[in-house]
N, C-alpha and C positions, 0 to 999 in steps of 0.2 A: 413616433409622431411628436415627441416632446422636443422643444427647442426650435430655434429659427433656422437651423441648418438641415432640416429633414425634408426639404422639398425635392422635386425631381431634378437631377443634374445629368444631362446628356452632353458629352464633349465638354469643352471649356466654356462654351456659351458666350465668349467675349464679344464676338461680332454681333450676335443677336442682341446683346444688352445695349450696344452702341446704336443699333439701327432702330430700336423701338422708341415709342413715345414716352416711356416711363422715365422719370428723372433720376432714379437711383441706379447705380451700376450693379449692385448686388440684387439679384432677382429674388422676389418673394415667392412663397408657395403659389399664390394666385397667378403671378406672372408665369411661373414655370408650368402650371397646369394649362393656362390659356395657350402658351406656346406649344405644349405637347399635343393639344387638341386642335391646333391650327386656328384658334379663335382670336389671336392677338389683333388681327386686322379689323375686328368688329367692335373695338372698344370705343371708337369715336363714331363711325358710321355703323349703327347697329344692324344686325340681321333683321330683315323684314318678313312679313307674312308672304309677300310676293316672291321673295327669294326661295321660300320653301315650296312654292307651287310649280316651279319650272319643270317642264318635261325634258328629260335628258336620257342618255344611254342607260343610266342606272335605273330609270323608271321601269324598264323592261326586265330587269334582272332581280332575282331574289338573292342578292349578293350578301356575303358576310364580310364584316370589317376585317381588314388585314393589318392596318396600322392605326395608332390612336387618332390621327387626323380624320379617319373615316367615321369615327364613333358619333360625332354630333349629327352628321347627315343620315347615318344609319338609324339613329334614335328617332329623328324627325320623320323619316319615311315609314318606319314601323308604327310610330304613333299616329301618323296620318291615316294608316290602314287599320287603326284600332287593334293592333296586334298585341296580345297579352304578354308577349316575350320582348317587348320594346326595351325594357330596362336591362336586358342581358348585354353586358359589355364585353363578352368573350370575343377575342380576336382569333381568326383562323388563318394559319399560314398557307398561302396558296402560291406555290412557286411555279412560274412558267417554265416550260421545257428548256429554254435557253439558259436558265439559272442552274438547273440540275439535270444534266443530260441523262438519258435512259441508261447508258453504259455505266455511269458513275453510280446510279441508283442500284443497278444489279450488283455492281462490285461491293457496294456498302452492305447489301443484304447478305452476300456471301460471307463478308468479314464478320458480320454480326452473328450469323448462324454457326460458323465454325470457330469462333473465338473460344479458346480453352482458357478458363480462368487460371489453370495451373501454370500456363506458359508465362515466361518472364517477358512481359511487354512493358515497354517504356511508358512512363507516365504521360509523356507528350503524345504518344500514340492513342492512349485511352482518352485523354481530354481533347483530342482533335475533334471528337464528336461535338464539342461546344462551338466549333467554328461553323457548323451548319446553321442556316438562317433559323432564327427562333422568333416567335411572336414577341411584340414589345411588352413592356411592363403593363400589366392589366390596370384598369382604371375603375375605382369604385363608382357604381352607378349614381350615387348621390353627389359625388364630385362632378360627374358629367352633367347632371341636371343643373347644379348650381352654376357651373361655368357657362352652360348654354343660355340660361336665363339672364346671367349678367351680360351676355353678348347680344341679347335680343331686344328689339324695341317692345313697347308695352302691348302692341297688338299681336305680335307673335307670341309673347308671353301668355296672353289671354287664350290664344288658340291652343297652345301647348297644355295649359291647365284644363281647358275644356275637354280635349281628347283624353287626357289622363283620367279625368273624372268618369268618362264613359268606359274606360278600362278598369274602373274601380281601384285605381292607384291612389294612395295618399297624396295630397297636394301640398306644395310648399306654401306656407303662410308668412313666415318671416325669413327673408333671404339674407344670409350673412355676407358681408364684404369686409373681411379683415384688412384688406389692402388699404381701403380708404377710411376705415374705422367708423363706418356707419352701416346700419342694417335697414332693410327695406321691408315694410309691411305691404303685402301684395293684395290690396283691396281691389284695385282696378282689374288686375289679372283674374280675380275670382268672380267678377260681376257676370261674366257670361255663363256661369254654371247654374243651370236650372234643374231642379229635381222634382219628381212626382212621388207622392206617398199617400198612404191611407190615413185619413183623419177621422178619428172617432170622438165626437163630442160627448160630454158626460150624459147628456140626454139627447135622444133623437137618433136618426140614421147616420151612419158613416158615409163618407164620400172621398174620392180622390182629390187631392189638392196639389197644385203645381205652383212653385214659387222659386225665386232666386235664393241660393244658399246664403247670399250676402245679407238678405233682409229678414230671414227667419230666425226668431229667437227660440232658444232651446237650452236645456241643461248641457253643460260642457265639462268634460273631465280631462285633466292633464296628467300625463305620465312623464316623469323625469328621473334621471339617474344622479345619485349623489356619490361621488368618488367612484368606487368599483361595485358592480353588481354581477353576480353569477347568473341572474335571471335576465332574460332578454325582454325589454319593454315592448319591442315591436312584435315579437312572437306572442306575447301575452295579449296585446291589443288585437292582433289578428284572430286569436282564439275567441276573444270576447265578441268580436263583430261577426263571427262565422256561425251560422245555424247548424246544429247537429254535428256530424263528424266531417262535413265538407268544409275544409279550411281554405280560405282565400287569402293570398299574401298581399294584402292591401299595403302594409308597411314593409319595406325591404328590410331583411334581417340577416343575421350572421350565418344561418344555415343555408341560405340561397347561394347560387353560384356567384363567386366573387364577393359575397357578403362579408367575408372576414378580411378583405383587403382594407388597409388603413385608409381613413379619410384624410385627405390633405386640405380641403377647403370647405367641407360641408359641416364641420362642427359648428354648432350655433344655429343650424337650420331648425326651424319649427315647422312641423307638418300638421295637417288637419285632415280628418276624414269624418264621415257621418254614418249613423245608422238611421235608416228610414223604414218604417213598418209597411208591410204589404197588405195587411188586413187578414192574413192567414196565420192562425194561432200556432200552427206547427212550425212555421218559419220565423216568426217574429220573436227575437230574443228580448226586445223591449216594446212596450205598447205605444211609444211616442218617439219622435225624432230626437237624436242626441248627437253631440259633436265630441270628437276626441282629438286631443292635441298631444304631440310627441316631440320633445326637445332632444335633438341629437347632441351628444356630448355631456359633460359634467356641469351641474348647476354652478359649481364654484368658479368655473371658467366662463360661464355665460350667465352672469347674475342678472343682467338687464332683461334677457329673454325670460328668465325664471320669474322675475318680478311681474312681467306682463302676464304670464300664465296664472300666477297667484291672484292677480287683479281681476281676471275675467272668468275664472273657472268656478264651477259649483263645488268641485272637490279636486284635490291634487294628490296623486299617488306617487310616493317617493320610493324608488327601488335602490337598495344599498346593501352591501355586505358588512359595512363597518361605519359606526358613528364615532368620529374622533372629536377632539376639542375644536378643531377648525370648522368642521361641519356644524357642530353645536352652535358656534357663534353666528354662523350664517343664518341658521334657522331662528335663532333667538331674535335676530333683527326683524323678523316677520311677525312679532308679537301683536302688532296692531291689526293684522290681517283678519278678516271675517271668514276667510275660506276654510273649508273643512280639509284636514290633512290626514292621509293614511300612509303608513309605512309598510313596505313589503321587504322583509329581511331574509337574507340567506347568510347567516353569520359565519365568519371564519372560525375554525376551531380555536378556542382560547380567548376569543373576543366577546363571548356572550355577556360576561359580567360588565365589561366596559360599555357595551351597547345598552344594557339595562340601566346602568347608572345615568347615562345621558338622556335616555328616553324618559326616565322618571323626572328629570329636570325639565324636559320639554312638555310634558303632559299639561301642566298648568299654563305654560307660556302659549302653547298653540291651542289650548282649550280642547284637548282630546282625552280619550280614556283608553283602556287596554284593548277595547274592541277595534280600535283604529290601528292596531299593530298586528300584521299578519306575517307568518313565517312560512317560507316556501323553500324546501330543500329538495335534493334529488329524489328522495323517497315520497314526496308529496304527490298525491293523485292529482294530475293536471286537470281533468274534467271537473272534479269536485271543487278544486281551487277556483276555476273560471266561473263556476256556478255561484260560488260565494261572492266573488267580485261583482257579478251581475246583480245579486241580491242587494249588496251595499249600494250600488248605483241606482237601482230601482227605489230604494228607500230614500236616498238623497233627492231623487227627482220628484217623489211624492210629497216630500216635506217642503215647506217654504224655502226655496233656494234661488240662487242667482241664475237668471236665464238671459243669455246674451246672443246677439247676432254678430256676424263678422263686422258689420258697420260699427257696432258698439265696441268691439275689440280694437278697431282702428282708432276710435276716440281715445281709448286708454293708451294705445301705442304712441299717439302724438304727445300726450301728457308726459310720457316717460322719455321723450326725445327721439323716438324712432322716426325715420322718414316713411311717409305713406305715399305710395306711387301715384295716387290720385290727386295729390295736392299741387301738381304743376299748374302753371298759369293757363296754358292752353286747354287743359282738361276742365278747369273750373269755368273758364269763359264759355266753353261749349255747353257745359251743364246749365249755366245760367240762361243761355239762349233757349235750350230745350225746355226749361221750366216755364219760360215766358209763353211758349206755345202750349204746353200741356195744361197749365192752370186754367186755360180757357175752355177745356173740354169737360163739360158737365154731363152731357149726354151725347153718345156717339152719333146717333141718327141726326140730331139737331146740328151738331158740329159739321157733319158732312153736307147738310143742306145749306147752312149759312156760310161756311168757310170754303168749301170745295164746290163752288157753284157750277163749274163747267161740267162736273160729273153728274151722275144720276140721270134724270130724265133728259136733259139737253144732250148728253153724250150718247144715250141710247137711241134717241131720235135720229141723230146724225148718222150713227152706225147703221141703223135700219135702212135709211134712205140710200146711203152709199153702197150698202150691200145689194140693194135692189138695182141700183144704177150699174153696179159691176156685173150683175147677172145679165143685164140687157146687152152687154158687150158680146156675149156668147150666143145671143139669139140670131137665127138665120136672117130675119128681116125685122130688126128692132124698130118699133114705131117711133119716129123722130119726135112727134109731139109729146109722147110720154117721157122720152129722154130729156127733152128741154124742160119739162115740168119738174123732173127730179133734180136737174141741174139748178133750177131756180130755187127749189126747196133747200138744197144743200147750202147755196150761197146765203140764203136768208137765215138759216140756222147758224152758219159760221159768222155772219155779221153780228148776230145777237151775242154770240160768245165773245167775239173780238171787242164788243162794246163794254164788256166787263173789265174791271180792274182786279189784279190779284189782291186778295184780302190780306189783312195784317198778319194772320198766321202763315199764309203762303209766302208773303214777303220776308217774314222772319226766317222761314225755312231756306229761301233762296239766298239770303244773306249768309246763313250758316254754311251752305255748301260752296259759297263764293269766296270764303276766307283765303287770303294768300298763303296761309300756313297749311300745308298738307296734313300735319298732325292734328290741327284744330278741326279740319274738315272731318277727319276720321273719328275723332272723339265725338264730334257733334252727331254723326250718323249713328254711332253706337248708343249714345245717350237717347236719341230719338227712338231707336228700336226698343230699348228697355222701357222708356217712359210710356210709349204707346201701348206696349204689351200690358202694362198695369192698368191703363185707363180705357184702352180702345177695344175691349171685348163687346161685341154687339149683344143685344137682348135676343134670346131664342124665342121664336114665335111658335114653335111646335116641338114635339118630343124629339130628342137627339136621334133616335133610331130611324126617323123618317127624313133626316136632313139630306141623305145622299140618294134619296129616291125622287123621282119626278112627280110633279103634281099636274097631270094632264087635265086640260079643260074639256068642255063638251066638244065632241068631234075628234078627240085624240090629239089635239094640238096643245103644246105647252106655251105659257106666256114667257117670251124671251126677256121681258122687262123685269121679271122677278128672278133674283139669284136662287141657285139651287140650295145654298145654305148660307147662313150669316157669315160675313167675311170680317175678320178683325181689322181695325184701323191700323194701317202700317205706313212705313216710309213710302211704299209704292203708290199710295194714294196722293201724296204730295208730288211725286214724280209724274203721275198721270195728269194732275192738274197743269203742271208745266207743259206736258206733252199736248194737252188740249189747247192751251194758249198758242203754242207753236203751230199746231195743225190749223187752227182758225186763221191765224195771220198768214200762213203759207198759202192757204186756199184762196184768200182774197188777193194776194199778190199774183198768183197764177191767173186769176180771172181778170186782172187789170183793175180791180176795185181799190187797191192800196199800192201806192208807190213803194218800191223796194227800199228807198232811202228813209221811209218812215217806220221801218220795222223796229219793234222794241224787244222782241223775244228771239231774235236770230242767234243769240249766244247761248240759248238753253241747251242745245245738243252738246256744246263744248263742256258745260258744267256737268251734264250727265256722264259724258265720256270720262271725265276726271274720276268719277266714282267707279265706273266699270273697271278702269285700269288699276284701281286700288283694291279691287276685290268685291265690290257691291254687285249683287245680281240686279240686272235691269230687266224691266218687263218688255217682252216682245209681243205678246198677245194680251190685250186689255181684259182682265178677268171680270170686269163689271159688264162689259158689252159683248164679250166673246168675239172681238174683232181686232184686226191689226191696224193701228194708226199708221198708215203707210208713209205719210210725209214725215212723221216723227221718227219712225224706224229708219227711213232713208237718210234723214239728217244725222242720226246717230252713226250709221255705217259710213257716211261720207266723212264725218269727223274722225272716225276710227281710222279710215284710210289715210287721212292727213297725219295723224299721230304716229302710225306705224311706219309711214314712209315706204321704204323698199321691203320691209319684212311683213308683207300683207297676204302671203299665201295661206289660205284657210282650209281646214277640215272642219266640218260641222258634225257634231255628235249629239243626238237627241235621245230622250227617253219618253216613252209613252206607256200609259196604263191608267187604271182607275185610281182614285185616291186611296191611300192606305196600303198600297202594295210595295212600299219601301223604295220608290224610285229616287227620292231626294237623298235618303240615307245612303243608298248605293253609290250615287255620284259623289257625295261628300266623303265617303270612305275611300272611294277609288282615287280621287284627285285632290282631296283636302279642300273642297269647295264649301260654300256657305248658303246653300239653298235651304229654305225654311222647312223645318221638320217639327214633330212634336205632337203631343196629345191635343193641343189646341187646334182650332180650325185654321188650316194653312191658306195662304192666298190662292186665288183660283186661276190667275193668269199664268202664261208660260214665261219663264225667266231665262236669261242667258248670262253666262260668265265666260271670261276669256282666260285661257291657259297659254302662257308663252312657252315656246320651245327654245331651248338653248341654241345658240348659233352653231355650236359644234355638232349638234344632233339634227338640226333642221334640214340639212342637205340629205341626210340618210333617210329621215322620216318623210321628206317630200313636202313639208309645210312649215310655216313659221309660227302659226298660232292654231290652237284648237278652240273653236267656239262651242261651248257646251250648252244645250238647251234642255231645261227641265219643264215638262208639260204641266206640272202642278196638278190642279183640279179640273183641267179642261175636259177630260174624257170621263163622263159619269157612268158609262155602261148602259146608257139609255137604249131602250128597245125601239123597234120601228114605230110602235104606237105613239111615240113621243113626237112624231111629226117634224116640225121645223127644227126643234132642238137637235134631234138626231142628225138631220141634214147638216146643220151647222157644225156639230162636233165632227162629223165625217169630213167636212171641208177643212176644218182646222187640223185634223190628223193628217190629211193629204198635204196641207201646206208644210207642216213640220217635217214630214218624211221627205217631201220634195226638196226641201232646203238641205237635207242631211246627206252626208256621206255614209254615216253609220247610224242605225237606229236600234236602241235597246228597248225591247217590249217587256215590261215588268208585269208579271202575273202572279196572283196568289195560287198556291198549290191547289189542284183539283178544279180551278176555275177556267172558264172558256175565255178565248180572246174576245175583248169587247167588240160588239158589232160595228161601231164607228171605225175601228182600226181595220177590220176585215174589209169594210167598204173602201177605205183609203187604199188598200192594196190593189183593189180592182181599178180604181181611178188612175193610180200611178202607172199601171200597165199601158195606158194610153200614151203617156208622156215618154215612155222608154227609159225613165229614170227609176231604177230600183236600188235603193241603198243596201249596204250590207246589213243584214238583220241578225240580231242576237236575241233569242227568246230566253228570258230569265224567270224561272219558277222559284219563288221564295217561300220558304216555310215561315209563316208569320206568327207561329205559336211561340210561347215562352219556354219551350223545352228543347233540348238539343236533339239533333237527328244524327244518323251515321255520317261518315265522311262524305264530302261532296263528290258527285260524279259529273265533272264538268262537261263531258261530251256525250253523255248518255242520249241516245235517240229516243224520242217518244212521239207517239202520234198526236201532234198538236191539233190537227183539224180532223174532225169526225165527219166524213162526207155526208152521211144521211141527215145530220142535224145542222152543223155549222155552215156547210156550203149552201144548203137549201135556204137556211135563214138569211145568209148574206145575199143570195140571189133575190130573195123576196124583198129585201130591203133596198135593192138597187135595180129597179125594173128597167132603167134606161141602159144598163150595162149588159153586154153580151159576153158569153164565154167565161162566166164567173167560176164555174166548176174547174175549167181547165187552168185558169190563172192560179187559183188557190192550191190546186193539186201540185202545180209546178213550184209554188212557194214551199209546200211541205217537203219537197225534195231538197230545197236549198237551205233549209233552216239549220241554225246552230242552237242547240238547246242546252241550257245550263240549269242545274238544280243547286240552289244555294241553301245551306243549312240555316237554322234559326239564328237571328241576330244575337239573342241573349243566351248565355250559359247559366241556367237557373231561372229563378223567378224574380222579375223586377219588383221593387226598385233597387234591390241589393245585388242584382245579377250583373255580371261583367259581360262584355262582348265575347262571343265564343271564338276560339281560335280557328275553328272550321269556317266560320263566316268570313273572317279576315283573309284567310288563305284562299278561299274560293273567289273572293272579290279581286284579290291580287292576280289570280290566274285569268280572270275575265279581263282585267285591265291589260295584262300582257298580251292576250289574244287580240284585243281591239287595236292596240298599238302595232302589233305584228301585221294585222290586216291592212292598216293604213300604210305601213312601210312597204308592204308587198303590192300595193295598188289594188287591193280587193274591194276598196270602198269607193269605187268610181273616181272620176277625175277630181282632183283637188281644185278649189276655187280661189280666185282673188276677190277682194271686197267688191269691186265693181260688178263682177259676175253675180255675186250674192245679192246686190241691190237690184239687179235686173230680174233675178229669180223671184225676189219678194214681189215685185210689180207684176210679173207674169202669173205667178201662182195665186 
């Protein structure tokens, strides 16, 4: 690894050097690595999040990389699926039959079996084995990670780090770039990482706290290597972070597969990981959150990174076998530092006296004593040594010590001259705009009433009248007078809405998503999501355990104007406001009350579609009114049709189930989507995201796009006694299934199918449209279960209970028993293991969960390709379906 001539060299590379954009003829290690991995093309136009979401032939295969150019895509797909083995860069040689015929294979086997070492065989014959195809030179996983991040835009970087955190992998904090002689502090890339932990105040009851890792201040411990160390920093860190005897490989280390492969570009990388308590004494190795930093490479070669770690850490642990004059001078320069230093030595034989001499000189300089020097040799008991380190860290944390957040670290990095990814102009302009909106939010309920005026009571009244008007269309002899009265009421309400002006906050939001810069729009939306998450939590008006239950009024009917549970203020509320302005204006134009030339909001669907095409989920069913804003959704789909041009063949995939059954996590894991999840209350509406299919695969799959719909919190599991709300939920379930080619019904283990969904099955029988159903039972506990049984059959429907209950809930339908019994025969049932392996917050995603989700994804795509999901639609047909259903 020493010297400039140790990079990868395949062939003479002359033409490659002339064809690329790099100015020098001699290719550096970074250039060689990017070329090896096929990432050179992404140095100007970076890889985007949308690039990683495309559905292709590889989406259906659990394929292994065969050449280095496969590795970045293999890593992204495994990471998207939260697969714990994503960092494995082993390549598998998979020779097709035409490369190695069967006859030659048999002949080779015979020669190998009957070769007698005593025979005089020419060296050329022996070494002819080397002519067989062999896997390419293996790549160190840290080199792959650095190369991929250097080739990705900031939004893909953010997604990569978020998925890595869910897998409990250590995350890159400082990304080295020796080619351009600057290093990047990844503040923006880490902003999306949110963790939950048990917080125990000195007095009072403990509780769970959820916050961004970027904002949380905590004791921080750095581990670095000076010159050579026989002890592995990464293995030691993993042991410190792991409870009991169950060790998790958070930091990649030398004993893992390919861990001994030399690093070509990753030296100088700083990684970060955290410990978060669970509130369980037998699992928590520390009583409070702590951060851990790991510098890859020697501090002498990466002095800038070491200065940063010394600046931000509560204590620095220096691992070395030898302290020489050079290392002494380096450490002597840190004499002004207030950080605590600890040495972990494994001295070479004969070097003991030299080490002691320099340590005695450093003791007064670094303000340490002999208790700060630990010796670990091969005979040292590892468990006792780890306990000793934990005791030292606990003592540091209990004493007055430096506590920093990642934001604080970024400030220190700027002072030292490191580049911070968040400091670009577009990101800062978007942040300023977000802050102008957020600073006006003092109280969520007041802000909704004063700034989002078309929502709340006005929107609910319009939805109620339009719902009643729609139901009249199906009456055998609708009273014309009543219909005219409803039409008049709708127009009156819409005229009141249209008479309003967008408030300053809404106008600021519209300006933010109208920026001509795509990056600035994306930055603005992310800033809004995080800003609203911090200030937009509603006040709870009742105990949390009752939030998901209905509050029926006298007579068994529930009040549709009251939400089932408090909904946090989010980006979707600003989008709803835009949708209401568009709805009101469109209604008046249709009624002839407003000339089309005077429209002010006709461009709103185009703005929303820009967001959908860059990965933002858009609301299909309004969560506040539990209704579909038909004109707004139609406008969105028409705009989508224009944008997609001739690539508009659609398959619609939806999920249904009550909140908390893992629907959104399932979709995000399966396809890399960004539906809202988490401990906080999620939005109640149904949301849609678009997955593009690559042109090479679209003919085979039979569609150009997959529209994915997450039903969110629409289905509450209400019983028949809930009256109007049950009927409404059943109607919405019918709508989502009726739009779908494939429906995934997500259920908690041992729970029945929600009555509203059973009801929808019965209704769809009338239309003749029955999507392909996949029933997914998820183990929602925090402990692992045995391996998944993807196609186990299980009696989903119990005729004496479920069918009778469903029939009682839908008196107007006949043949309920027969319909549902037929459904039971056609069902595909999946049992998905628990998401977590171990107890959160330090649990990683279980390999069984990841593999079961991949198998479900493969099955869904296979069904689509084989035409088992009913006829695919174009967007015009989908628009008509929305209107009819």
